[in-house]
C-alpha positions as MATLAB code, in Angstrom:
seq = 'MDISTRRPVIAAHFEVRHQPAEGYHSVLIATTGQVIATSQHYETHRSCLNGIDSVEPNARAPIQDTTGSIGKST';
ca = [
    -110.635 -109.704   55.072;
    -108.358 -111.619   52.688;
    -105.768 -113.336   54.893;
    -103.071 -113.537   52.194;
    -102.962 -109.756   51.610;
    -104.581 -108.396   54.790;
    -106.771 -106.150   52.640;
    -110.563 -105.977   52.738;
    -112.230 -108.149   50.118;
    -114.418 -106.104   47.802;
    -117.779 -107.707   47.160;
    -118.395 -106.767   43.553;
    -119.089 -108.716   40.389;
    -118.496 -108.531   36.660;
    -121.355 -108.546   34.157;
    -120.840 -109.423   30.505;
    -123.084 -107.437   28.200;
    -123.752 -107.639   24.463;
    -124.685 -104.815   22.147;
    -125.558 -105.683   18.536;
    -123.057 -104.226   16.051;
    -120.707 -103.256   18.920;
    -119.865 -106.615   20.462;
    -119.317 -107.625   24.069;
    -118.085 -105.615   27.031;
    -117.945 -106.095   30.775;
    -118.864 -103.868   33.663;
    -117.689 -104.153   37.249;
    -120.601 -103.593   39.601;
    -120.402 -102.787   43.331;
    -122.751 -104.361   45.854;
    -124.691 -101.086   45.749;
    -125.453 -101.702   42.077;
    -123.218  -98.835   40.941;
    -121.023  -99.408   37.889;
    -117.406  -99.071   38.981;
    -115.677  -99.727   35.649;
    -116.516 -100.497   32.028;
    -114.287 -102.388   29.611;
    -113.587 -101.827   25.968;
    -115.749 -103.654   23.415;
    -114.654 -107.081   22.192;
    -115.727 -108.915   19.054;
    -116.296 -112.231   20.810;
    -117.693 -113.409   24.120;
    -114.488 -115.393   24.768;
    -112.350 -112.275   24.245;
    -114.482 -110.398   26.750;
    -114.038 -113.173   29.325;
    -110.280 -113.140   28.656;
    -110.308 -109.391   29.329;
    -111.976 -109.989   32.690;
    -109.417 -112.704   33.475;
    -106.578 -110.268   32.783;
    -108.035 -107.492   34.967;
    -109.225 -109.571   37.917;
    -105.826 -110.441   39.444;
    -104.647 -106.836   39.043;
    -107.700 -105.171   40.549;
    -105.710 -104.344   43.680;
    -102.842 -102.717   41.825;
    -101.391  -99.536   43.304;
    -102.611  -96.184   42.019;
    -100.251  -94.205   39.787;
    -101.616  -90.674   39.621;
     -99.910  -88.771   36.815;
    -102.201  -85.752   37.030;
    -100.115  -83.879   39.578;
    -103.224  -83.491   41.721;
    -102.026  -85.404   44.760;
    -102.554  -83.307   47.876;
    -104.561  -80.649   46.033;
    -108.244  -79.972   46.711;
    -110.551  -80.641   43.801;
];
């Protein structure tokens, strides 16, 4: 548990991947090996790392559900 926020710490990691002609992108992978999120494609490796740096501190942001589905069964 993270003492500063009193929230469980998620053990996941980012992977940077490269696809020729498409560039670099990152994926967030859970400890189970499941892909949790995929980023957009970036032209450079540095831009991809900057994208990770911008997402990482906000990963615990509150959810804003604009679908109107809150409380409804899916």
